[in-house]
GUTOR-209730 format. One record per residue: x, y, z of N, C-alpha, C in turn; residue in one letter. Coordinates in Angstrom, 1 decimal, always signed. Atoms other than C-alpha are relative to their C-alpha. Layout:
GUTOR-209730
MISE,X,Y,Z,X,Y,Z,X,Y,Z,a
...
This chain:
GUTOR-209730
MISE,+1.2,-0.2,-0.9,+9.0,+0.5,-61.1,+0.2,-0.7,+1.3,m
MISE,-0.2,+0.8,-1.2,+10.0,-2.2,-58.6,+0.9,+0.8,+1.0,t
MISE,-0.9,-0.8,-0.8,+12.9,+0.0,-57.4,-0.7,+1.1,+0.7,e
MISE,+0.7,-1.1,-0.6,+10.7,+3.0,-56.9,-1.0,-0.4,+1.0,f
MISE,+1.1,+0.4,-0.9,+7.9,+1.1,-55.2,+0.7,-0.4,+1.3,a
MISE,-0.6,+0.4,-1.3,+10.3,-0.4,-52.6,+0.6,+1.2,+0.7,f
MISE,-0.7,-1.2,-0.6,+12.2,+2.9,-52.1,-1.1,+0.9,+0.6,f
MISE,+1.1,-0.8,-0.5,+8.9,+4.8,-51.7,-0.6,-0.7,+1.3,f
MISE,+0.6,+0.7,-1.1,+7.6,+2.1,-49.3,+1.0,+0.1,+1.2,s
MISE,-1.0,-0.2,-1.0,+10.9,+2.4,-47.3,-0.2,+1.4,+0.7,g
MISE,+0.2,-1.3,-0.5,+10.3,+6.1,-47.0,-1.3,+0.1,+0.9,v
MISE,+1.3,+0.0,-0.8,+6.7,+5.5,-45.8,+0.2,-0.7,+1.3,l
MISE,-0.3,+0.7,-1.3,+8.0,+3.1,-43.1,+0.7,+1.0,+0.9,i
MISE,-0.7,-1.0,-0.8,+10.4,+5.9,-41.9,-1.0,+1.1,+0.4,i
MISE,+0.9,-1.1,-0.4,+7.6,+8.5,-42.0,-1.0,-0.5,+1.0,l
MISE,+0.9,+0.6,-1.0,+5.2,+6.2,-40.1,+0.7,-0.1,+1.4,l
MISE,-0.8,+0.1,-1.3,+7.9,+5.6,-37.4,+0.1,+1.4,+0.6,g
MISE,-0.1,-1.4,-0.5,+8.5,+9.3,-37.2,-1.3,+0.6,+0.6,w
MISE,+1.3,-0.5,-0.4,+4.8,+10.1,-36.9,-0.4,-0.6,+1.3,f
MISE,+0.3,+0.7,-1.2,+4.3,+7.5,-34.2,+0.8,+0.6,+1.2,a
MISE,-0.8,-0.6,-1.0,+7.2,+9.0,-32.3,-0.5,+1.4,+0.4,d
MISE,+0.6,-1.3,-0.3,+5.7,+12.5,-32.7,-1.2,-0.1,+0.8,l
MISE,+1.2,+0.1,-0.8,+2.4,+11.4,-31.4,+0.3,-0.4,+1.5,l
MISE,-0.4,+0.4,-1.3,+4.1,+9.8,-28.4,+0.6,+1.2,+0.8,g
MISE,-0.6,-1.2,-0.6,+6.0,+13.1,-27.7,-1.1,+1.0,+0.3,i
MISE,+1.1,-1.0,-0.3,+2.8,+15.2,-28.0,-0.8,-0.5,+1.1,l
MISE,+0.8,+0.6,-1.1,+1.0,+12.8,-25.6,+0.7,+0.3,+1.3,e
MISE,-0.8,-0.2,-1.2,+3.8,+13.3,-23.1,+0.4,+1.5,+0.2,l
MISE,-0.4,-1.4,+0.0,+4.0,+17.1,-23.7,-0.2,+0.6,+1.4,s
MISE,+0.1,-0.6,-1.4,+2.9,+17.8,-20.1,+1.2,-0.3,+0.8,s
MISE,-1.2,+0.4,-0.7,+6.1,+16.1,-19.0,+1.2,+0.0,-0.9,n
MISE,-1.0,-0.1,+1.1,+8.8,+17.3,-21.5,+1.3,-0.7,+0.5,p
MISE,-1.2,+0.7,-0.3,+12.0,+15.2,-21.6,+1.2,+0.5,-0.8,t
MISE,-1.1,-0.6,+0.7,+14.3,+17.4,-23.7,+0.3,-0.7,-1.3,g
MISE,-0.5,+0.6,+1.3,+16.3,+15.5,-26.4,-0.4,-1.4,-0.1,h
MISE,+0.5,+1.3,+0.2,+14.2,+12.4,-26.3,+0.5,-0.9,+1.1,g
MISE,-0.4,+0.9,-1.1,+14.4,+9.5,-23.9,+0.9,-1.1,-0.6,t
MISE,-0.9,+1.0,+0.5,+17.1,+6.8,-24.1,-0.8,-1.2,-0.5,a
MISE,+0.7,+1.2,+0.4,+14.4,+4.1,-24.4,-0.6,+0.2,-1.4,s
MISE,+0.6,-0.3,+1.4,+13.1,+5.8,-27.7,+1.1,-0.2,-1.0,a
MISE,-1.1,+0.1,+1.0,+16.6,+5.6,-29.4,+0.0,-1.3,-0.7,l
MISE,-0.1,+1.3,+0.7,+16.6,+1.8,-30.1,-1.2,-0.1,-1.1,p
MISE,+1.1,+0.1,+0.9,+13.1,+2.0,-31.7,+0.2,+1.0,-1.2,l
MISE,-0.3,-0.9,+1.0,+14.1,+5.1,-33.7,+1.0,-0.6,-1.0,r
MISE,-1.0,+0.7,+0.8,+17.2,+3.3,-35.0,-0.5,-1.1,-0.8,l
MISE,+0.6,+1.1,+0.7,+15.3,+0.2,-35.8,-0.9,+0.4,-1.2,f
MISE,+0.9,-0.4,+1.1,+12.6,+1.9,-37.8,+0.8,+0.7,-1.2,l
MISE,-0.8,-0.6,+1.1,+15.2,+4.0,-39.7,+0.7,-1.1,-0.8,t
MISE,-0.7,+1.1,+0.8,+17.3,+0.9,-40.6,-0.9,-0.9,-0.7,m
MISE,+1.0,+0.8,+0.6,+14.2,-1.1,-41.4,-0.5,+0.7,-1.3,f
MISE,+0.4,-0.7,+1.2,+13.0,+1.6,-43.8,+1.1,+0.1,-1.1,g
MISE,-1.1,-0.1,+0.9,+16.4,+2.0,-45.4,+0.3,-1.4,-0.6,v
MISE,-0.2,+1.4,+0.5,+16.8,-1.8,-45.7,-1.1,-0.4,-1.0,a
MISE,+1.1,+0.3,+0.9,+13.4,-2.1,-47.3,+0.2,+0.7,-1.3,f
MISE,-0.3,-0.8,+1.2,+14.3,+0.6,-49.8,+1.1,-0.7,-0.8,s
MISE,-1.1,+0.6,+0.7,+17.5,-1.3,-50.6,-0.4,-1.3,-0.7,a
MISE,+0.4,+1.2,+0.6,+15.6,-4.5,-51.5,-0.4,+0.3,-1.5,i
MISE,+0.4,-0.4,+1.4,+14.1,-2.8,-54.6,+1.2,+0.4,-0.9,g
MISE,-1.2,-0.5,+0.7,+17.4,-1.2,-55.6,+0.8,-1.3,-0.4,v
MISE,-0.8,+1.2,+0.2,+19.2,-4.6,-55.3,-0.7,-0.9,-1.1,a
MISE,+0.8,+0.8,+1.0,+16.4,-6.4,-57.3,+0.2,+0.5,-1.4,f
MISE,+0.0,-0.6,+1.4,+16.5,-4.0,-60.2,+1.5,+0.2,-0.5,e
MISE,-1.3,-0.5,+0.5,+20.2,-3.1,-60.3,+1.2,-0.9,+0.5,n
MISE,-1.1,+0.8,-0.6,+22.2,-6.0,-58.7,+1.2,-0.2,-0.9,f
MISE,-1.2,+0.2,+0.9,+24.4,-6.9,-61.7,+0.8,+1.3,-0.3,p
MISE,-0.7,-1.3,+0.3,+25.1,-3.2,-62.5,+0.7,+0.5,+1.2,r
MISE,-0.7,-0.5,-1.2,+25.9,-2.4,-58.9,+1.3,-0.7,+0.2,i
MISE,-1.3,+0.8,-0.2,+28.5,-5.2,-58.8,+1.0,+0.4,-1.0,l
MISE,-1.0,-0.3,+1.1,+30.1,-4.1,-62.1,+0.4,+1.4,+0.0,q
MISE,-0.2,-1.5,+0.1,+29.9,-0.3,-61.7,+0.1,+0.6,+1.3,d
MISE,-0.2,-0.6,-1.4,+31.5,+1.2,-58.6,-0.7,+1.3,+0.2,g
MISE,+0.6,-1.3,-0.1,+30.1,+4.6,-59.4,-1.5,-0.1,+0.4,e
MISE,+1.4,+0.3,-0.3,+26.5,+3.3,-59.4,-0.2,-0.5,+1.4,t
MISE,+0.2,+0.5,-1.4,+27.0,+1.4,-56.2,+0.2,+1.1,+1.0,a
MISE,-0.3,-1.1,-0.9,+28.5,+4.5,-54.5,-1.2,+1.0,+0.1,k
MISE,+1.1,-1.0,+0.1,+25.6,+6.7,-55.7,-1.2,-0.6,+0.9,r
MISE,+1.0,+0.5,-0.8,+23.1,+4.3,-54.1,+0.3,+0.0,+1.5,h
MISE,-0.4,-0.1,-1.4,+25.0,+4.1,-50.9,-0.2,+1.4,+0.5,i
MISE,+0.2,-1.4,-0.4,+25.0,+7.9,-50.7,-1.5,+0.3,+0.2,v
MISE,+1.5,-0.2,-0.1,+21.2,+7.9,-51.3,-0.5,-0.6,+1.2,a
MISE,+0.4,+0.7,-1.2,+20.7,+5.4,-48.5,+0.4,+0.8,+1.3,f
MISE,-0.5,-0.8,-1.1,+22.9,+7.5,-46.2,-0.8,+1.3,+0.2,l
MISE,+0.8,-1.2,-0.1,+20.9,+10.6,-47.0,-1.4,-0.3,+0.6,f
MISE,+1.3,+0.4,-0.5,+17.7,+8.7,-46.3,+0.0,-0.2,+1.5,l
MISE,-0.1,+0.3,-1.5,+18.9,+7.5,-42.9,+0.2,+1.3,+0.8,a
MISE,-0.2,-1.2,-0.7,+20.2,+10.9,-41.9,-1.2,+0.9,+0.0,d
MISE,+1.3,-0.7,+0.0,+17.0,+12.6,-43.0,-1.0,-0.5,+1.0,g
MISE,+0.8,+0.6,-1.0,+15.2,+10.2,-40.8,+0.4,+0.4,+1.4,s
MISE,-0.5,-0.4,-1.3,+17.4,+11.1,-37.8,-0.4,+1.5,+0.2,f
MISE,+0.3,-1.4,-0.2,+16.7,+14.8,-38.5,-1.5,+0.2,+0.2,h
MISE,+1.5,-0.1,-0.4,+12.9,+14.1,-38.4,-0.2,-0.3,+1.5,l
MISE,+0.1,+0.2,-1.5,+13.4,+12.7,-34.9,+0.6,+1.2,+0.8,y
MISE,-0.5,-1.2,-0.7,+15.5,+15.7,-34.0,-1.0,+1.1,-0.1,a
MISE,+1.2,-0.9,+0.1,+12.5,+17.8,-35.2,-0.9,-0.3,+1.2,f
MISE,+0.9,+0.4,-1.2,+10.4,+15.9,-32.6,+0.6,+0.5,+1.3,n
MISE,-0.7,-0.4,-1.3,+13.0,+16.6,-29.9,+0.1,+1.5,+0.2,d
MISE,-0.1,-1.4,-0.1,+13.0,+20.3,-30.6,-1.3,+0.7,-0.3,h
MISE,+1.3,-0.6,+0.3,+9.3,+21.0,-30.9,-0.2,+1.3,+0.8,l
MISE,+0.2,-1.2,-0.8,+9.5,+23.7,-28.2,+0.8,+1.2,-0.5,g
MISE,-0.9,-1.0,+0.5,+12.1,+25.7,-30.2,-0.3,+0.2,-1.5,d
MISE,+0.5,-0.2,+1.4,+10.7,+27.3,-33.4,+1.1,-0.1,-1.0,a
MISE,-1.1,+0.0,+1.0,+14.1,+27.9,-35.1,+0.6,-1.4,-0.2,f
MISE,-0.6,+1.3,+0.1,+15.6,+24.5,-34.3,-1.0,-1.0,-0.7,a
MISE,+1.0,+0.9,+0.7,+12.4,+22.6,-35.3,-0.1,+0.3,-1.5,s
MISE,+0.0,-0.4,+1.4,+12.2,+24.5,-38.5,+1.2,-0.4,-0.8,s
MISE,-1.3,+0.5,+0.6,+15.9,+23.8,-39.3,-0.1,-1.5,-0.3,f
MISE,+0.0,+1.4,+0.2,+15.5,+20.1,-38.8,-1.1,-0.4,-1.0,f
MISE,+1.0,+0.3,+0.9,+12.2,+20.0,-40.7,+0.5,+0.2,-1.5,a
MISE,-0.5,-0.3,+1.3,+13.8,+21.7,-43.7,+1.0,-1.0,-0.5,v
MISE,-1.1,+0.9,+0.4,+16.9,+19.6,-43.8,-0.4,-1.4,-0.1,f
MISE,+0.5,+1.3,+0.2,+15.1,+16.4,-43.2,-0.7,-0.2,-1.3,a
MISE,+0.7,+0.1,+1.3,+12.8,+17.1,-46.1,+1.0,+0.0,-1.2,g
MISE,-1.0,-0.1,+1.1,+15.8,+18.1,-48.3,+0.8,-1.3,-0.2,l
MISE,-0.7,+1.3,+0.1,+17.7,+14.9,-47.5,-0.8,-1.1,-0.5,q
MISE,+0.9,+1.1,+0.5,+14.8,+12.6,-48.0,-0.3,+0.1,-1.5,i
MISE,+0.2,-0.2,+1.4,+14.0,+14.2,-51.3,+1.2,-0.2,-0.9,a
MISE,-1.2,+0.3,+0.8,+17.6,+14.1,-52.4,+0.3,-1.5,-0.1,a
MISE,-0.2,+1.4,+0.1,+17.7,+10.4,-51.7,-0.6,-0.6,-1.2,a
MISE,+0.7,+0.5,+1.2,+15.3,+9.9,-54.6,+0.8,+0.4,-1.3,f
MISE,-0.7,-0.6,+1.2,+17.5,+12.1,-56.9,+1.4,-0.5,-0.2,v
MISE,-1.5,+0.3,+0.0,+21.1,+11.1,-56.0,+0.4,-1.1,-1.0,i
MISE,-0.5,+1.1,+0.9,+21.3,+7.8,-57.9,-0.1,+0.4,-1.5,p
MISE,+0.2,-0.3,+1.4,+20.2,+9.5,-61.2,+0.5,+1.4,-0.4,y
MISE,-0.3,-1.4,+0.3,+21.5,+13.1,-61.0,+1.4,+0.0,-0.6,a
MISE,-1.3,+0.1,+0.5,+25.0,+12.0,-62.0,+0.9,+1.1,+0.6,r
MISE,-1.1,-0.8,-0.7,+28.0,+14.3,-61.4,-0.3,+1.4,+0.3,r
MISE,+0.2,-1.5,-0.1,+26.6,+17.8,-61.7,-0.5,+0.4,+1.4,r
MISE,+0.5,-0.4,-1.3,+25.0,+17.8,-58.2,+0.9,-0.6,+1.1,l
MISE,-0.9,+0.5,-1.1,+27.8,+16.0,-56.3,+0.5,+1.1,+0.9,d
MISE,-0.4,-1.0,-1.0,+29.2,+19.3,-54.9,-1.1,+0.5,+0.9,p
MISE,+1.1,-0.4,-0.9,+25.7,+20.2,-53.6,-0.2,-1.0,+1.1,a
MISE,+0.2,+1.1,-1.1,+25.4,+16.8,-51.7,+1.1,+0.1,+1.0,w
MISE,-1.1,-0.1,-0.9,+28.9,+17.3,-50.3,-0.1,+1.2,+0.8,l
MISE,+0.1,-1.3,-0.8,+28.3,+20.9,-49.3,-1.1,-0.1,+1.0,g
MISE,+1.1,+0.1,-1.0,+25.0,+20.1,-47.6,+0.4,-0.8,+1.2,l
MISE,-0.4,+0.8,-1.1,+26.5,+17.3,-45.6,+1.1,+0.6,+0.8,t
MISE,-1.0,-0.7,-0.8,+29.6,+19.3,-44.6,-0.6,+1.1,+0.8,a
MISE,+0.7,-1.1,-0.8,+27.3,+22.2,-43.5,-0.6,-0.6,+1.2,f
MISE,+0.6,+0.6,-1.1,+25.4,+19.8,-41.3,+1.0,-0.4,+1.1,l
MISE,-1.1,+0.4,-1.0,+28.6,+18.5,-39.6,+0.5,+1.3,+0.7,i
MISE,-0.5,-1.3,-0.6,+29.9,+22.1,-39.1,-1.0,+0.6,+0.9,l
MISE,+1.0,-0.6,-0.9,+26.6,+23.3,-37.7,-0.1,-0.8,+1.3,a
MISE,+0.0,+0.8,-1.3,+26.6,+20.4,-35.2,+1.1,+0.4,+0.9,y
MISE,-1.2,-0.3,-0.8,+30.1,+21.1,-34.1,-0.1,+1.4,+0.6,v
MISE,+0.1,-1.4,-0.5,+29.4,+24.9,-33.8,-1.0,+0.1,+1.1,a
MISE,+1.0,-0.2,-1.0,+26.2,+24.5,-31.8,+0.3,-0.8,+1.3,t
MISE,-0.4,+0.8,-1.2,+27.9,+22.0,-29.4,+1.2,+0.7,+0.7,r
MISE,-1.2,-0.7,-0.6,+30.9,+24.3,-28.8,-0.2,+1.5,+0.3,t
MISE,+0.3,-1.4,-0.2,+29.5,+27.8,-29.0,-1.5,+0.3,+0.1,l
MISE,+1.4,-0.4,-0.1,+26.3,+29.7,-28.1,-0.3,+0.8,-1.3,a
MISE,+0.2,-0.6,+1.4,+25.4,+30.4,-31.8,-1.4,+0.6,+0.0,v
MISE,+1.2,-0.7,+0.3,+22.7,+32.9,-32.7,-0.8,-0.8,-1.1,w
MISE,+0.9,-0.5,-0.9,+19.7,+32.4,-32.8,-0.3,-0.9,+1.2,p
MISE,+0.3,+1.0,-1.1,+19.9,+29.4,-30.4,+0.4,+0.6,+1.3,i
MISE,-0.4,-0.7,-1.2,+21.8,+31.4,-27.8,+0.5,-0.8,+1.2,g
MISE,-0.5,+0.9,-1.0,+23.0,+28.4,-25.8,+0.7,-1.2,-0.6,a
MISE,-0.8,+1.1,+0.5,+25.4,+25.5,-26.2,-0.9,-1.2,+0.1,i
MISE,+0.9,+1.2,+0.0,+23.4,+22.4,-27.2,+0.6,-1.2,+0.6,e
MISE,-0.5,+1.2,-0.6,+23.7,+19.1,-25.4,+0.4,-1.0,-1.1,d
MISE,-0.4,+1.1,+0.9,+25.5,+16.2,-27.1,-0.9,-1.2,+0.4,v
MISE,+0.9,+1.1,-0.2,+23.0,+13.4,-27.5,+0.3,-1.2,-0.9,d
MISE,-0.3,+1.2,+0.8,+23.2,+9.8,-28.9,-0.4,+0.1,-1.4,a
MISE,+0.5,-0.1,+1.4,+21.0,+10.5,-31.9,+0.8,+1.0,-0.8,l
MISE,-0.8,-0.9,+0.8,+23.1,+13.5,-32.9,+1.3,-0.6,-0.3,g
MISE,-1.3,+0.7,+0.3,+26.3,+11.5,-32.6,-0.1,-1.0,-1.1,v
MISE,+0.2,+1.0,+1.0,+24.9,+8.7,-34.7,-0.2,+0.7,-1.4,i
MISE,+0.2,-0.8,+1.2,+23.7,+11.3,-37.3,+1.3,+0.5,-0.6,s
MISE,-1.3,-0.5,+0.5,+27.2,+12.8,-37.5,+0.9,-1.1,-0.5,k
MISE,-0.7,+1.1,+0.6,+28.7,+9.4,-38.0,-0.5,-0.4,-1.4,l
MISE,+0.6,+0.3,+1.3,+26.3,+8.8,-40.9,+0.5,+1.1,-1.0,v
MISE,-0.5,-1.1,+0.9,+27.3,+12.2,-42.3,+1.5,-0.1,-0.4,e
MISE,-1.4,+0.2,+0.3,+31.0,+11.5,-42.0,+0.2,-1.1,-1.0,l
MISE,-0.1,+1.1,+1.0,+30.5,+8.2,-43.9,-0.5,+0.5,-1.3,l
MISE,+0.5,-0.6,+1.3,+28.5,+10.2,-46.5,+1.1,+0.8,-0.7,t
MISE,-1.1,-0.9,+0.5,+31.4,+12.7,-46.9,+1.1,-0.9,-0.6,v
MISE,-1.0,+0.9,+0.5,+33.9,+9.8,-47.3,-0.4,-0.7,-1.3,v
MISE,+0.5,+0.7,+1.2,+31.7,+8.0,-49.9,-0.1,+1.0,-1.1,t
MISE,+0.1,-1.0,+1.0,+31.1,+11.2,-51.8,+1.4,+0.4,-0.5,l
MISE,-1.4,-0.3,+0.4,+34.8,+12.1,-51.9,+0.6,-1.2,-0.8,l
MISE,-0.4,+1.1,+0.8,+35.5,+8.6,-53.1,-0.7,-0.1,-1.4,s
MISE,+0.8,-0.1,+1.3,+32.8,+9.0,-55.8,+0.6,+1.1,-0.9,l
MISE,-0.6,-1.1,+0.8,+34.3,+12.3,-56.9,+1.4,-0.4,-0.6,v
MISE,-1.3,+0.5,+0.5,+37.8,+10.7,-57.1,-0.2,-1.0,-1.1,q
MISE,+0.3,+1.0,+1.0,+36.4,+7.8,-59.1,-0.4,+0.6,-1.3,t
MISE,+0.5,-0.7,+1.2,+34.7,+10.2,-61.5,+1.2,+0.7,-0.7,e
MISE,-1.2,-0.7,+0.6,+38.0,+12.2,-62.0,+0.9,-1.0,-0.7,r
MISE,-0.8,+1.1,+0.6,+39.9,+9.0,-62.6,-0.5,-0.5,-1.3,a
MISE,+0.6,+0.4,+1.2,+37.4,+8.0,-65.2,+0.1,+1.0,-1.1,g
MISE,-0.2,-1.1,+1.0,+37.6,+11.4,-67.0,+1.4,+0.0,-0.5,k
MISE,-1.4,+0.0,+0.4,+41.4,+11.2,-67.0,+0.3,-1.2,-0.9,a
MISE,-0.2,+1.1,+0.8,+41.3,+7.7,-68.4,-0.6,+0.1,-1.4,a
MISE,+0.7,-0.3,+1.3,+38.8,+8.8,-71.1,+0.8,+1.0,-0.9,a
MISE,-0.6,-1.1,+0.8,+40.9,+11.8,-72.1,+1.4,-0.5,-0.6,s
MISE,-1.2,+0.4,+0.5,+44.1,+9.8,-72.6,-0.1,-0.6,-1.5,v
MISE,+0.1,+0.4,+1.4,+42.9,+7.9,-75.8,-0.4,+1.2,-0.9,p
MISE,+0.4,-1.2,+0.8,+41.4,+11.2,-77.0,+1.2,+0.8,-0.4,a
MISE,-1.2,-0.8,+0.3,+44.8,+12.9,-76.7,+0.8,-0.7,-1.0,a
MISE,-0.8,+0.7,+1.0,+46.4,+10.2,-78.8,-0.6,+0.1,-1.4,r
């Protein structure tokens, strides 16, 4: 219960930060600024990291010995926190694309998926690892495609912005951690099958 309470509270911090950012953008809607202002980025990063850190307190309190002893459990929690952070960045990307129905819908859907997945990843075990990896790889490829080509239905090459670059760095770290997790699981299966073969 402690873990869930802290994790849920961390998500609430992220959602409150996003909602305050949304209200600020709506208030300034008469003077649109495109992909957010540079002055908003530090606050967005702070609120995201504060929410993720707050969530981590409960996880550490409930699972600290297990996380130290079990590399797979530690990696699963790291992936969950990375999903939570990236989902937060996509909420802010939603705010930055309010004038574009497709882009705002895209970011709303994927932000929701990532934040929901953050609750599931530590407990889903191996069967959903390909889904987490596929989702993250898709987001990286979609970013690269929309920054190099005029992809339908956007129809224009998107600007490279600081929030997007930070989001992609988080996603690359997620891919590396997931690949390491898959490798650890395969090694564990191989080690378990050797005594069985004997």
